[in-house]
C-alpha positions in Angstrom: 24.3 -16.3 -20.5 23.8 -17.2 -16.9 20.5 -17.3 -15.0 19.9 -16.6 -11.3 16.4 -17.9 -10.6 14.5 -17.2 -7.4 11.4 -18.8 -5.9 9.7 -19.3 -2.6 6.4 -18.6 -0.9 7.6 -15.3 0.5 10.5 -13.0 -0.1 11.1 -13.8 -3.7 10.3 -10.4 -5.2 12.4 -8.6 -2.6 15.3 -11.0 -3.1 15.1 -10.9 -6.9 15.1 -7.1 -6.9 18.0 -7.0 -4.4 20.1 -9.4 -6.5 19.3 -7.3 -9.6 20.3 -4.2 -7.7 23.7 -5.7 -6.7 24.5 -6.9 -10.2 23.6 -3.5 -11.7 25.7 -1.7 -9.1 28.6 -4.0 -10.0 28.3 -2.7 -13.6 27.3 -6.1 -15.1 25.2 -6.5 -18.2 22.0 -7.8 -16.5 18.3 -8.2 -17.2 15.3 -8.6 -14.8 12.5 -11.0 -15.8 9.9 -13.5 -14.7 7.2 -12.3 -12.3 8.8 -8.8 -12.4 10.7 -6.9 -15.0 10.1 -7.6 -18.7 9.5 -10.7 -20.8 12.4 -13.1 -20.6 11.9 -14.3 -24.1 11.8 -10.7 -25.4 15.0 -9.8 -23.6 16.8 -12.9 -24.8 15.8 -12.0 -28.4 16.5 -8.3 -28.3 19.0 -7.5 -25.4 21.3 -10.5 -25.1 22.2 -9.9 -21.5 25.1 -11.8 -19.8 23.0 -12.4 -16.7 19.2 -12.8 -16.2 17.7 -12.4 -12.7 14.4 -14.3 -12.8 11.6 -14.4 -10.3 9.7 -17.7 -10.7 6.3 -18.4 -9.2 5.0 -22.0 -8.8 2.7 -21.2 -11.8 5.7 -20.6 -14.0 7.6 -23.6 -12.6 4.6 -25.9 -13.4 5.5 -25.5 -17.0 9.3 -25.4 -16.8 10.6 -28.4 -18.7 14.1 -27.8 -20.2 15.0 -24.5 -18.7 18.1 -24.6 -16.4 18.8 -22.3 -13.5 22.6 -21.8 -13.1 22.0 -20.5 -9.7 18.7 -21.5 -8.1 17.4 -19.8 -4.9 14.6 -21.3 -2.8 13.6 -18.9 0.0 11.1 -21.0 1.9 7.9 -23.1 1.4 4.7 -22.4 3.3 1.1 -23.0 2.2 0.0 -20.8 -0.7 -2.1 -21.2 -3.8 -3.6 -24.4 -2.5 -6.8 -23.7 -4.4 -4.6 -24.3 -7.6 -3.1 -27.5 -6.3 -6.2 -29.4 -5.3 -5.6 -28.4 -1.7 -2.7 -30.8 -1.6 0.4 -29.2 -0.1 2.7 -31.7 -1.7 1.7 -30.7 -5.2 2.7 -27.1 -4.4 6.0 -28.3 -2.8 6.8 -30.4 -5.9 6.2 -27.3 -8.1 8.7 -25.2 -6.1 11.4 -27.9 -6.3 11.2 -27.9 -10.1 13.6 -25.0 -9.9 16.5 -27.4 -9.5 15.3 -30.1 -11.8 17.7 -29.5 -14.7 20.7 -28.4 -12.7 24.2 -29.9 -13.5 27.3 -30.3 -11.4 28.4 -26.8 -12.5 25.4 -25.1 -10.9 24.5 -23.8 -7.4 21.5 -24.2 -5.1 20.9 -21.6 -2.4 18.2 -22.3 0.2 17.0 -21.7 3.7 18.6 -24.4 5.8 16.0 -24.1 8.7 12.9 -24.6 6.5 11.4 -27.9 7.7 9.8 -28.6 4.3 12.9 -27.9 2.3 15.0 -30.1 4.7 12.5 -33.0 4.3 12.4 -32.7 0.5 16.1 -32.5 -0.1 16.6 -36.2 0.5 14.3 -37.0 -2.4 16.6 -35.2 -4.9 19.9 -36.3 -6.3 22.4 -33.6 -5.5 23.7 -31.8 -8.6 26.0 -28.8 -8.3 26.9 -27.1 -5.1 24.7 -26.4 -2.1 24.9 -23.0 -0.4 22.4 -22.9 2.4 21.8 -19.8 4.7 20.7 -20.3 8.3 19.2 -18.5 11.3 22.2 -19.5 13.4 25.8 -20.7 12.8 25.5 -24.2 11.5 27.9 -26.6 9.8 27.7 -26.2 6.0 26.0 -22.8 6.1 27.3 -20.3 3.5 25.8 -17.5 5.5 24.1 -17.2 8.9 22.9 -14.7 11.5 25.1 -14.1 14.5 23.3 -11.8 17.0 22.9 -8.6 15.1 25.0 -9.3 12.1 25.1 -11.4 8.9 28.2 -13.6 8.5 29.0 -14.6 4.9 31.3 -17.7 4.9 32.0 -18.6 1.3 33.3 -18.1 -1.3 34.3 -14.7 0.0 34.0 -14.2 3.8 32.7 -10.9 5.2 30.3 -9.6 7.8 27.5 -7.0 7.9 25.8 -5.4 10.9 22.0 -5.6 10.8 21.8 -1.8 11.2 23.9 -1.4 8.0 21.2 -3.2 5.9 18.7 -1.0 4.0 15.9 -3.5 4.8 14.8 -4.1 8.3 13.3 -7.2 10.0 14.5 -10.8 10.4 12.9 -11.9 7.1 14.9 -9.3 5.3 18.1 -10.7 6.8 17.2 -14.0 5.0 16.6 -12.0 1.8 19.9 -10.2 2.2 21.8 -13.5 2.8 20.3 -15.2 -0.3 21.1 -12.1 -2.4 24.6 -11.8 -1.0 25.5 -15.5 -1.6 24.2 -15.2 -5.2 26.3 -12.1 -5.9 29.3 -13.8 -4.2 29.0 -16.8 -6.5 29.0 -14.5 -9.5 32.3 -13.1 -8.4 31.1 -9.6 -7.4 33.4 -8.0 -4.9 32.3 -7.9 -1.2 32.7 -4.1 -1.1 30.1 -3.8 -3.9 27.8 -6.3 -2.2 28.0 -4.4 1.1 27.3 -1.1 -0.6 24.3 -2.5 -2.5 22.8 -4.1 0.6 23.1 -0.7 2.3 21.4 1.5 -0.3 18.6 -0.8 -1.7 15.3 1.1 -1.9 13.0 -1.8 -1.2 9.9 -3.1 -3.1 6.6 -1.3 -3.5 3.7 -2.8 -1.5 6.0 -4.7 0.8 6.1 -3.1 4.3 6.0 0.3 2.5 5.6 3.2 4.9 2.9 5.5 3.5 2.7 8.4 6.0 1.8 9.3 9.6 -1.6 10.8 10.3 -2.4 12.2 13.7 0.3 10.1 15.3 -0.7 6.9 13.6 1.7 5.2 11.1 0.2 3.7 8.0 2.0 0.8 6.3 1.2 -0.8 2.9 2.0 -4.5 2.8 -0.5 -5.4 0.1 1.9 -7.9 -1.4 1.2 -10.1 1.6 -1.1 -12.4 -0.3 -0.6 -15.4 2.0 -0.7 -16.0 5.8 3.1 -16.4 6.1 3.7 -13.0 4.6 1.4 -11.4 7.1 3.3 -13.3 9.9 6.5 -11.6 8.9 4.8 -8.2 8.7 3.2 -8.6 12.2 6.5 -9.8 13.6 8.2 -6.6 12.6 5.6 -4.3 14.2 6.9 -2.3 17.1 3.6 -0.8 18.2 0.0 -2.0 18.7 -1.5 -2.6 15.3 -4.8 -2.3 13.5 -4.6 -5.1 10.9 -6.6 -4.8 7.6 -6.9 -8.3 6.1 -9.2 -10.3 3.8 -9.8 -10.9 0.2 -9.9 -14.1 -2.0 -9.1 -16.9 0.4 -6.7 -19.6 -1.2 -7.2 -22.2 1.5 -5.7 -20.2 4.3 -4.9 -21.5 7.7 -4.9 -18.5 10.1 -3.5 -20.5 13.0 0.0 -19.4 11.9 -0.7 -15.7 12.9 -3.0 -16.4 15.8 -0.4 -15.7 18.6 0.9 -12.6 16.8 -2.6 -11.2 16.4 -3.3 -11.7 20.1 0.0 -10.1 21.0 0.3 -7.2 18.5 -3.2 -6.2 17.3 -5.6 -3.8 18.9 -8.2 -4.1 16.2 -9.1 -6.0 13.0 -10.7 -4.8 9.8 -12.1 -7.5 7.5 -12.0 -6.4 3.8 -13.8 -8.7 1.4 -17.0 -10.0 -0.2 -16.9 -13.1 2.0 -15.6 -12.6 5.5 -17.3 -15.5 7.2 -14.1 -17.4 7.7 -12.3 -14.4 9.2 -15.2 -13.8 11.7 -15.3 -17.5 12.7 -11.5 -17.6 13.4 -10.7 -14.1 14.8 -13.9 -12.9 16.5 -13.3 -15.1 19.6 -10.1 -13.1 20.2 -12.3 -10.3 21.6 -10.8 -7.5 19.5 -12.7 -4.7 18.0 -13.6 -5.6 14.4 -15.1 -3.9 11.3 -16.5 -5.3 8.1 -15.8 -3.3 4.9 -16.1 -3.9 1.2 -14.0 -1.0 -0.2 -10.6 0.4 0.5 -12.0 3.8 1.3 -14.2 2.3 4.1 -11.3 0.2 5.3 -9.0 3.2 5.8 -11.9 5.2 7.4 -12.6 2.4 9.8 -8.9 2.2 10.7 -8.7 5.9 11.2 -11.6 5.7 13.6 -10.2 2.7 15.4 -6.5 3.5 15.8 -5.1 5.4 18.8 -2.1 7.8 18.7 1.2 5.8 18.7 -0.4 2.8 16.9 0.1 1.4 13.4 -2.4 0.6 10.7 -1.1 -2.3 8.6 -2.6 -3.5 5.4 -1.4 -7.1 5.2 -4.3 -9.0 3.7 -3.2 -12.7 3.8 -5.3 -13.1 0.7 -5.4 -12.6 -3.1 -6.9 -9.3 -4.2 -9.3 -10.4 -7.0 -12.6 -10.1 -5.1 -12.4 -6.3 -4.9 -9.3 -5.2 -6.8 -7.5 -5.8 -10.1 -4.3 -6.9 -8.4 -2.3 -6.5 -5.2 -0.7 -3.4 -6.8 -4.2 -1.9 -7.3 -5.1 -2.7 -3.7 -1.9 -1.1 -2.4 -2.2 2.0 -4.6 -5.8 2.5 -3.4 -4.7 2.1 0.2 -2.0 4.8 -0.3 -4.4 7.2 -2.0 -7.0 6.8 0.7 -4.5 7.3 3.5 -3.1 10.4 1.9 -6.6 11.8 1.5 -7.0 11.6 5.3 
């Protein structure tokens, strides 16, 4: 049994799903577990898969003691869940790095080479196994990197893919595709199969999910954006002026990360939550039209009134969902239903 374990502040669900898709397409006996899929313990007891693709949150890593990741993937580390970690970023960072704590010289560690926190922390850990970093540009030691509009995989099997060939769009999804491609490469999956799987992957619900177009306005569900960095990636990918719906249960958010993108991309803001004081304090000085709402129906109606033809309405909340919704899935499902009811 081999485990491919994925963590990170953002991109872990997409990357996990993408790796599982590649392994399934290659005809391997593989299970999906952790934050998505079914119970790992139940699958080990009943299914006995050869490979387990496991998404691990910091919550799960907090209680990981003897478990070993044969391939560990660390996508990135940005502030998240600080309310759980006594508002100490280092506590959260330490939790993420537990993914490599039991690795041996036979194992592999895949990570984003350009992440400043990961780079800083690497020196604290004794290197076990083999490192396979991916990078934004060609760098010495990178197993994969972006070269203009294509991904270059260097090892163990070298091949290229044009960005337009990838099923997933946006720079962040090139990182997800690199991490998934390296993982599959290390498992010995043929490059032709990896290429085909990266081309026909269907994506993850509630992550930049196009809902529909209403009177010339595109509606996009990114309810899975439960932290500020996720929203940054979503805004970065917007090609039109955007009405941003954000808000919910704040986890110690610092909105400075998206300030420039909000100024550049947004034509209006909708604050959705029981306690929007922090949003008002930070964003109101930007001078954009704003609306306060406490239900998804009102949020969508406010967006409908605010958006101009050719613009986009983006639900990318930056926050947890538990003030008004059961989960981010419930939040996203309500958004889609309300939009379709327009």
